[in-house]
FISE-606966 format. One record per atom (N, C-alpha, C, O): x, y, z. Coordinates in steps of 0.05 Angstrom, whole numbers, plus 32768, in hexadecimal, padded with zeros to 4 digits. Layout:
BEGIN
XYZ;...
***
This chain:
BEGIN
725A6F387F05;725F6F1D7EFA;727A6F1D7EEC;728D6F137EF7;727D6F287ED4;72966F287EC5;72A96F3E7ECF;72C16F3D7ECA;729E6F527EDC;72AE6F6A7EE2;72B86F6B7EFF;72BF6F807F09;72B76F547F0D;72C26F537F28;72DF6F5C7F27;72EE6F557F14;72E76F6B7F3B;73026F757F3C;73046F927F31;73196F9F7F35;72EF6F9C7F25;72EE6FB87F1C;72DC6FC77F2F;72C86FBC7F39;72E26FE07F35;72D26FEF7F47;72B76FF67F3A;72B36FF37F22;72A570017F4A;728A70067F41;7289701A7F2A;727A70177F17;729A702F7F2B;729A70437F15;72A470367EFB;7297703B7EE6;72B970277EFD;72C3701A7EE4;72AE70077ED9;72AB70067EC0;72A06FF97EE9;728B6FE77EE0;72756FF77ED2;726B6FEE7EBD;726D700D7EDD;7258701E7ED0;7262702A7EB6;7253702B7EA3;727B70327EB5;7286703D7E9C;728670287E87;727E702D7E70;729070107E8E;72916FFA7E7A;72746FF37E70;72706FEF7E58;72616FF27E82;72456FED7E7A;723B70027E66;722E6FFB7E53;7242701B7E6B;723970307E59;7248702E7E3E;723B70327E29;726270277E3E;727070247E25;7267700C7E15;7267700D7DFC;725E6FF77E23;72536FE07E15;72386FE87E08;72326FE07DF2;72296FF87E16;720F70027E0C;721470137DF3;720670107DDF;722870257DF4;722E70367DDE;724B70407DE0;725070527DF0;725D70357DD1;7279703C7DD2;727E70587DC8;729570627DCA;726A70657DBC;726D70807DB2;726770957DC7;726970AD7DC1;725F708D7DDF;725A70A17DF4;727470B17DF8;728970A57DF9;727170CB7DFB;728870DC7E02;728E70DA7E20;727D70D17E2F;72A670E37E27;72AC70E57E44;729770F67E52;728E70EF7E68;728E710C7E45;727B711D7E52;7260710F7E56;725371137E6A;725771007E42;723E70F17E44;723F70DD7E5A;722C70DA7E6A;725570CE7E5C;725870BA7E72;725970C87E8D;724C70BF7EA0;726770DF7E8E;726970EE7EA7;724E70F77EB0;724770F57EC8;723E71017E9E;7223710A7EA5;721270F37EAF;720370F77EC3;721470DC7EA2;720370C57EAA;720C70BB7EC6;71FB70B17ED5;722670BE7ECD;722F70B37EE6;723370C87EFC;723A70C27F13;722F70E17EF4;723170F77F08;724E70FC7F10;725371037F27;726070F97EFD;727D70FE7F02;728771127EEE;7278711B7EDC;72A0711B7EF2;72AC712E7EDF;72B5711F7EC6;72BB71077EC6;72B7712F7EB0;72C271247E97;72DE711A7E9B;72E671057E90;72EE71297EAA;730A71227EAF;730C71077EBF;731D70F77EB9;72FA71047ED2;72FA70EB7EE2;72F470D37ED0;730070BE7ED2;72E170D67EBE;72DA70C17EAC;72F170BB7E99;72F770A37E95;72FD70D07E8E;731570CB7E7C;732B70BC7E8B;733770AA7E80;733070C47EA4;734570B67EB4;733E70987EB8;734F70877EB6;732570937EBE;731C70777EC2;732070677EA8;732A70517EA8;731770727E92;731870657E78;733670617E70;733D704C7E66;734670757E74;736370737E6E;736F705C7E7E;737F704C7E73;736870597E97;737370447EA8;736870287E9F;737870157E9E;734F70277E97;7344700D7E8D;735270057E73;73576FED7E6F;735870187E62;736770137E49;7383700A7E50;738E6FF77E44;739070187E62;73AC70127E6A;73AE6FF57E75;73C16FE77E6F;739A6FED7E85;739A6FD27E91;73926FBD7E7C;73956FA57E82;73886FC57E65;73806FB27E51;73646FA87E55;735B6F967E46;73556FB37E67;73396FAB7E6B;73296FB47E52;73196FA47E48;732E6FCC7E49;73226FD67E30;73386FD47E1B;734D6FE17E1D;73346FC37E07;73486FBE7DF3;73466FD27DDB;735A6FD87DCE;732E6FDC7DD6;732B6FEE7DBF;730E6FF37DBA;72FC6FE97DC8;730970037DA6;72EE700B7D9E;72ED70077D80;7300700B7D71;72D66FFE7D76;72D46FF87D5A;72B76FFC7D50;72A46FFE7D60;72B46FFD7D36;729A6FFD7D29;72956FE07D1F;72A76FD57D12;727E6FD67D25;72786FBB7D1C;72656FBD7D04;724F6FC87D06;726E6FB27CEE;725E6FB37CD5;72506F987CD0;725A6F837CD9;723A6F997CC3;722C6F817CBB;72306F7F7C9D;72226F8B7C8D;72446F6F7C94;724A6F6D7C77;72336F657C66;72316F6D7C4F;72216F547C71;720A6F4B7C61;71F86F627C59;71E96F607C45;71F96F777C68;71E86F8F7C62;71F56FA07C4D;71E86FB27C42;720F6F9C7C47;721D6FAD7C34;72236F9F7C1A;72286FAC7C06;72236F857C1A;722C6F777C02;72216F5A7C02;72106F537C12;722C6F4A7BF1;72256F2E7BF0;723A6F1D7BFF;72416F077BF6;72446F287C15;72596F1A7C24;724F6EFF7C2D;72386EFA7C32;72626EED7C2F;725D6ED17C38;726D6ECD7C52;72856ED07C53;725E6EC57C67;726A6EBF7C81;726C6EA07C83;72596E927C7D;72836E977C8B;72886E7A7C8E;72946E747CA9;72A06E867CB6;72906E5C7CB3;72A06E537CC9;72AA6E377CC4;729D6E277CB6;72C16E327CCF;72CF6E187CCC;72D46E0D7CE7;72DC6E1B7CFA;72D16DF37CEA;72DB6DE47D01;72F06DD27CF7;72EC6DC27CE4;73086DD47D03;73206DC67CF8;732D6DB57D0E;73326DBE7D24;73326D9C7D06;73426D8B7D17;735D6D877D09;735E6D7F7CF2;73736D8E7D17;738E6D8C7D0C;739D6D757D19;73966D6C7D2F;73B26D6D7D0C;73C66D5C7D19;73D56D6E7D2D;73DA6D867D27;73DC6D647D44;73E96D757D59;74016D847D4E;74056D9C7D55;74126D777D3E;742A6D847D34;74246D9B7D20;74366DAB7D1A;740C6D9C7D15;74056DB07D01;73F56DC87D0D;73F16DDC7CFF;73ED6DC57D26;73DB6DD97D31;73E66DF57D2F;73D86E077D25;73FE6DFA7D39;740A6E157D39;740C6E207D1C;74076E387D18;74146E107D09;74176E197CEE;73FC6E217CE2;73FA6E357CD5;73E76E117CE8;73CC6E177CDE;73C36E317CEA;73B86E427CDC;73C76E357D04;73C06E4E7D11;73CE6E667D04;73C16E7A7CFF;73E86E637CFF;73F76E797CF3;73EC6E807CD7;73E96E977CD0;73E66E6B7CC7;73DC6E707CAC;73C16E7E7CAE;73BC6E927CA1;73AF6E737CBE;73946E7F7CC0;73956E9B7CCC;73876EAD7CC3;73A66E9F7CE0;73A96EBA7CEC;73B26ECF7CD9;73AD6EE77CDC;73C16EC77CC4;73CB6EDA7CB1;73B76EE17C9B;73BD6EF27C8A;73A16ED47C9A;738D6ED87C85;737A6EEE7C8B;736D6EEE7CA1;73786F027C7A;73656F187C7E;73486F107C80;73386F1D7C8D;73416EFB7C72;73256EF27C72;731C6EE57C8C;73046EE37C91;732F6EDD7C9D;73296ED17CB6;73226EE77CCA;73336EF97CCF;730A6EE67CD5;73026EFA7CE8;73046EF17D05;73076F027D17;73026ED87D0A;73056ECD7D25;73126EB27D23;730E6EA27D11;73236EAC7D37;73316E937D39;73326E8B7D56;733E6E997D66;73266E747D5C;73246E6A7D77;73316E4F7D7A;732C6E3D7D69;73406E4A7D90;73486E2F7D97;73326E247DA8;73286E317DBA;732A6E0B7DA2;73136DFF7DB0;73196DE47DBC;732E6DD77DB5;73076DDB7DCD;73086DBF7DD7;72F56DAF7DC7;72E66DBA7DB6;72F56D957DCB;72E26D847DBD;72EF6D767DA5;73086D737DA4;72DF6D707D91;72E86D617D7A;72FA6D727D67;730B6D677D59;72F76D8C7D68;73066D9D7D56;73196DAE7D67;73136DB57D7E;732F6DB67D5B;73436DC67D68;733F6DE47D64;73476DF57D74;73336DEB7D4D;73306E077D45;73146E0C7D3C;73086DFC7D2E;730A6E247D42;72F16E2E7D37;72F86E487D2A;73036E5A7D37;72F26E4B7D11;72FB6E617D01;72E46E6E7CF2;72D36E607CE6;72E36E897CF3;72CF6E987CE3;72DD6EA77CCD;72F36EB17CD1;72D06EA87CB6;72DB6EB67C9F;72C56EC67C92;72AE6EBF7C93;72CD6EDC7C85;72BA6EED7C77;72C66EF27C5C;72DC6EFD7C59;72B66EEC7C47;72BF6EEE7C2C;72AA6EFF7C1C;72936EFF7C23;72B46F0C7C07;72A36F207BF9;72916F137BE4;727D6F207BDB;72976EFB7BDB;72876EF07BC5;728B6ED27BC4;729C6EC67BD1;727C6EC57BB3;727E6EA87BAE;729A6EA27BA2;72A76E8F7BAA;72A36EB37B90;72BD6EAE7B83;72D36EB07B98;72E66EA07B98;72D26EC47BA9;72E66EC87BBE;72E66EB07BD1;72FB6EA77BDA;72CE6EA67BD8;72CB6E8F7BE9;72D86E777BDC;72E76E687BE9;72D26E727BC3;72DE6E5B7BB5;72FC6E5C7BB5;730A6E487BBA;73076E747BB0;73246E787BAF;73306E747BCB;73456E677BCE;73236E7E7BE0;732D6E7B7BFB;732D6E5E7C03;73406E557C0F;73176E507BFE;73166E347C05;732C6E247BF7;73396E137C03;73306E297BDD;73436E1A7BCD;73606E217BD5;73716E107BD9;73666E3B7BD7;73816E447BDA;738B6E457BF7;73A36E457BFC;73786E477C0A;73806E487C26;73786E307C36;73886E217C40;735E6E2C7C38;73536E177C4A;735B6DFB7C40;73636DEB7C51;73596DF67C27;73606DDC7C1C;737E6DD67C1E;73876DBF7C1B;738E6DEB7C21;73AB6DE77C22;73B76DE67C3E;73CF6DE27C41;73A66DE87C52;73B16DE77C6E;73BE6DCC7C74;73B36DB77C6D;73D56DCD7C81;73E46DB47C87;73D86DA67C9F;73CE6DB27CB2;73D96D8C7C9F;73D36D7C7CB7;73B66D7C7CBF;73B06D797CD7;73A46D807CAD;73876D817CB3;737D6D647CB4;737F6D567CA1;73716D5D7CCB;73656D427CCD;73486D437CC4;733E6D317CB7;733A6D597CCC;731E6D5C7CC4;73166D797CC5;73206D887CD7;73066D827CB3;72FC6D9D7CB2;72E06D9E7CA8;72D96D917C95;72CF6DAD7CB6;72B46DB37CAC;72B26DD07CA5;72BF6DE17CB2;72A36DD67C90;729E6DF17C87;72816DF67C87;72716DE67C7C;72796E0D7C92;725C6E147C93;72596E317C8A;72696E437C92;72456E367C79;723E6E527C71;72296E5C7C85;72166E4E7C8B;722D6E747C8F;721A6E807CA1;72056E8E7C90;720B6EA07C80;71EC6E857C92;71D76E907C82;71CB6EAA7C8D;71C76EBD7C7E;71C56EAA7CA7;71B86EC17CB3;71C46EC67CCF;71C76EB37CDE;71CA6EDE7CD5;71D36EE57CF0;71BA6EEA7D01;71AA6EFC7CFB;71B66ED97D15;719F6EDB7D26;71A66EEB7D40;71986EFC7D48;71BD6EE47D4C;71C76EF37D63;71E56EF27D62;71F16EDD7D5E;71F16F097D65;720E6F0C7D63;72176F227D76;72166F397D6F;721F6F1A7D8E;72276F2D7DA2;72456F327DA0;72556F1F7D9F;724C6F4B7D9E;72686F527D9D;72716F5B7DB9;72646F6C7DC5;72876F507DC3;72926F587DDC;72826F4E7DF4;72706F3D7DF1;72886F587E0B;727C6F507E24;72616F5D7E28;725F6F757E23;724E6F4E7E31;72346F587E37;722F6F547E55;72346F3E7E5F;72266F687E63;72216F667E80;72056F5E7E86;71FD6F5C7E9D;
***
């Protein structure tokens, strides 16, 4: 489905890395019946092509602290769109920034460590954005399903 254009081995490697990105070359090789060197070469090529962009650890901040997750839907004036994107893109608290169709131009996720930090962020960043026609702000109460990356 999503992996058309990749050979069978690359598809199997990607499926295993999605299952567990901590698999070693040797573990993947054993599962696929190939050599460790062959697996490394395939992964190196997938990285070189940009199919695999990186590897990361995904944390659930709510399990570690009193973090507050928010999302914003923002409608901008056309002439302000690029400036708003630049401002939001420079903010460490912004975790995701999407251009969208529909009534809003941007869908933005932010993660803040406390109520005080949220108040400061809303006042000093979000309320100061230029050319905003309309913005909604929502606090995420509970993560029910949150898929990271591509799922096959």
